[in-house]
C-alpha positions in Angstrom: 0.0 0.0 0.0 1.4 3.4 -1.0 1.7 6.1 1.6 2.1 9.7 0.4 5.0 11.9 1.7 2.6 14.8 1.7 0.1 15.2 4.5 -1.5 17.8 6.8 -3.4 17.8 10.1 -4.1 20.0 13.2 -5.4 19.4 16.7 -6.4 21.8 19.5 -6.8 21.5 23.3 -8.6 24.2 25.3 -9.0 24.3 29.0 -9.9 27.7 30.5 -7.1 30.1 29.7 -4.9 27.3 28.4 -4.9 26.7 24.6 -2.6 24.2 22.8 -2.7 24.1 19.0 -0.6 21.5 17.1 -0.2 21.6 13.3 1.7 19.0 11.2 2.4 19.1 7.5 4.9 17.4 5.3 6.3 17.7 1.8 8.5 15.6 -0.4 12.1 15.0 0.6 14.7 12.3 -0.1 15.2 11.5 3.6 13.3 12.1 6.8 13.8 15.7 8.0 11.9 16.8 11.2 11.5 20.5 12.2 9.7 21.4 15.5 8.8 25.0 16.0 7.8 26.2 19.5 9.3 28.4 22.2 7.3 26.7 25.0 8.1 23.1 24.4 10.0 21.1 27.1 13.0 19.2 25.8 11.6 15.8 26.8 8.4 16.5 24.9 10.5 17.5 21.8 12.4 14.1 22.0 9.1 12.2 22.4 7.7 13.9 19.2 10.8 13.1 17.2 10.9 9.5 18.3 7.2 9.0 17.6 7.6 10.5 14.1 10.7 8.5 13.3 8.9 5.2 14.1 6.0 5.8 11.6 7.4 8.1 8.9 10.3 7.1 6.7 10.7 9.9 4.2 9.6 13.5 3.9 10.2 17.0 5.3 7.9 17.1 8.3 7.1 20.5 10.0 5.5 20.4 13.5 4.2 23.7 14.9 2.9 24.4 18.4 1.1 27.5 19.5 0.6 27.5 23.3 -1.3 30.2 25.1 -1.3 30.1 28.9 -1.7 32.5 31.9 1.6 34.0 33.1 2.9 32.6 36.4 6.0 34.5 37.5 8.0 34.1 40.7 10.9 36.3 41.8 14.1 35.4 43.7 16.7 37.6 45.3 20.3 36.6 44.7 21.6 37.0 48.2 25.3 36.9 47.3 24.9 39.6 44.6 22.9 41.8 47.0 25.5 41.4 49.8 28.3 42.3 47.3 26.3 45.5 46.4 25.8 46.4 50.1 29.5 45.9 50.8 30.4 48.1 47.9 28.1 50.8 49.2 29.5 50.5 52.7 33.0 50.9 51.5 32.4 54.4 50.0 32.0 57.3 52.4 29.7 59.2 50.0 27.3 56.3 49.9 27.6 54.9 53.4 24.9 57.1 54.9 22.4 56.3 52.1 19.7 53.8 52.9 19.0 51.5 50.0 15.4 50.7 49.1 13.9 48.0 46.9 13.5 50.7 44.1 17.2 51.3 44.3 18.3 47.7 43.7 15.5 46.2 41.6 17.1 47.2 38.3 20.6 46.3 39.2 21.5 43.2 37.0 21.8 40.0 38.9 20.0 41.1 42.1 16.5 40.0 41.4 15.7 37.1 39.0 12.3 36.5 37.6 11.2 32.9 36.9 8.4 32.2 34.4 6.7 28.9 35.2 4.6 27.0 32.7 1.2 25.8 34.0 0.6 23.6 30.9 0.6 19.9 31.6 3.1 18.0 29.4 0.5 15.2 29.0 -1.9 17.6 27.4 0.8 18.7 24.9 1.6 15.1 24.1 -2.1 14.1 23.7 -2.7 17.1 21.4 0.3 16.0 19.3 -0.8 12.4 19.2 -4.3 13.4 18.0 -2.8 15.6 15.2 -0.3 12.8 14.4 -3.1 10.2 14.0 -4.9 12.5 11.6 -1.7 13.3 9.8 -1.0 9.6 9.1 -4.6 9.1 7.9 -4.2 12.0 5.5 -0.9 10.5 4.1 -2.7 7.2 3.6 -5.6 8.8 1.9 -3.3 10.6 -0.6 -1.4 7.4 -1.0 -4.6 5.5 -1.9 -5.2 8.0 -4.7 -1.7 7.4 -6.1 -2.1 3.7 -5.8 -5.4 3.9 -7.8 -3.6 5.8 -10.6 -0.8 3.2 -10.6 -3.2 0.3 -10.9 -5.1 2.0 -13.8 -1.8 2.7 -15.7 -0.4 -0.7 -15.1 -3.5 -2.2 -16.7 -3.2 0.0 -19.8 0.5 -0.9 -20.2 -0.3 -4.6 -19.9 -3.0 -4.3 -22.6 -0.7 -2.5 -24.9 2.1 -5.0 -24.3 -0.2 -7.9 -25.0 -1.5 -6.3 -28.2 2.1 -5.8 -29.4 3.0 -9.4 -28.5 0.0 -10.8 -30.4 0.7 -8.9 -33.6 4.5 -9.3 -33.4 4.2 -13.0 -34.5 2.5 -12.2 -37.7 4.8 -9.2 -38.2 7.9 -11.4 -37.9 6.5 -13.7 -40.6 5.8 -10.9 -43.0 9.2 -9.3 -42.3 10.9 -12.6 -43.0 9.3 -12.7 -46.5 10.0 -9.0 -47.1 13.7 -9.2 -46.1 14.3 -12.3 -48.2 12.9 -10.6 -51.3 14.9 -7.5 -50.7 18.2 -9.5 -50.3 17.5 -11.6 -53.4 16.7 -8.4 -55.4 20.0 -6.9 -54.5 22.2 -10.0 -54.5 21.6 -12.4 -57.3 24.2 -15.0 -56.3 23.6 -15.9 -52.7 23.3 -19.4 -51.2 20.3 -20.4 -49.1 22.3 -20.7 -45.8 23.8 -17.2 -46.2 20.3 -15.8 -47.0 18.8 -17.4 -43.8 21.7 -16.0 -41.8 21.3 -12.4 -43.1 17.5 -12.5 -42.6 17.9 -13.9 -39.1 20.3 -11.0 -38.2 17.8 -8.4 -39.6 14.9 -10.0 -37.7 16.9 -10.1 -34.5 17.2 -6.3 -34.7 13.4 -6.0 -34.6 12.7 -8.8 -32.2 11.0 -7.4 -29.1 10.3 -10.6 -27.2 13.1 -10.0 -24.7 12.0 -6.4 -24.0 8.4 -7.5 -23.6 9.4 -10.3 -21.2 11.3 -7.8 -19.0 8.4 -5.3 -19.1 6.1 -8.1 -17.9 8.6 -8.9 -15.1 8.9 -5.3 -14.0 5.1 -4.8 -14.0 4.7 -7.9 -11.8 7.4 -6.6 -9.4 5.6 -3.3 -9.2 2.2 -4.9 -8.5 3.9 -7.0 -5.8 5.4 -4.0 -4.2 2.1 -2.1 -4.2 0.5 -5.0 -2.3 3.0 -4.9 0.5 1.8 -3.5 3.9 4.0 -0.4 3.4 5.3 0.1 -0.1 8.8 1.7 -0.4 8.9 4.8 -2.6 12.6 4.3 -3.5 12.0 0.7 -4.6 9.0 1.8 -6.7 11.1 4.5 -8.3 13.8 2.0 -9.2 11.3 -0.4 -10.8 9.9 2.4 -12.8 13.3 3.5 -14.0 13.9 0.0 -15.4 10.4 -0.1 -16.9 11.0 3.2 -18.6 14.3 1.9 -20.1 12.5 -1.2 -21.5 9.6 0.7 -23.0 12.0 3.1 -24.6 13.9 0.3 -26.2 10.7 -1.3 -27.3 9.5 1.9 -29.0 12.8 2.2 -30.9 12.7 -1.4 -32.2 9.2 -1.3 -33.5 8.7 0.1 -37.0 5.0 -0.6 -37.5 3.2 2.8 -36.9 0.3 1.3 -34.9 2.7 -0.8 -32.8 5.1 2.0 -32.2 2.2 4.2 -31.1 1.3 1.6 -28.5 4.9 1.4 -27.3 5.2 5.2 -27.0 1.9 5.3 -25.1 3.4 2.7 -22.7 6.5 4.9 -22.3 4.2 7.9 -21.5 2.3 5.9 -18.9 5.5 4.9 -17.2 6.7 8.5 -17.1 3.4 9.6 -15.6 3.8 7.0 -12.9 7.3 8.2 -12.2 6.0 11.6 -11.5 3.4 10.2 -9.1 6.1 8.1 -7.4 7.9 11.3 -6.3 5.1 11.6 -3.7 5.4 8.0 -2.5 7.0 7.5 1.0 
């Protein structure tokens, strides 16, 4: 079964003033590339997301975005050591010794008062929001993959029909070509023995024999169908099979000289090229 590299989903969690929104989208890429964008994501949650994605997604550029809204919960702490250093400094100067320092005097001095912003969002809620979005994301990739698979099956059937049609007609074409070549050779060479004639004709017929190409085309189509039926088809393997299939259909179209047969072969080549374009989306 083909899975597309492209997919999109989003999920949202709302609880009072807390809002968690997760959006996942992916595009084609040769390898797996994961980008997570959020300023409020704990490192262990980041690792959880990357590990979860890596287990189920093999290729594609995956972009995960979080937007987290929560009430501010800030606490303050005085750095006793820094404050004591400041008081000692003041006490050591005659001009400052008589001054009494207030909170307003020291609050803006760097290092004296530290503010700590604490998140009130539960990590479990972040993970659950991601997991819901991820489930929908996988479903969207499978849905797009099913569309690609449907296109593949249709084109494979057309290629098979064209290949069979060429195969059926090629037998009669070879017989006609045999007679045609013998006549041409006799017309140009008056003194030629029978064995030499058969040899020359056989060489000419061999140049136009497409049985080997058709056999390989059948094999590659069978390999492609087998790969499409696996639980998770591999995009790279599909692309490799299609490269080989394209090479054989190209050779077939060159060898055929009958206009109607050549047209069928060129159509096969076009169908393979269209599948190669679709395969760029396969994971």
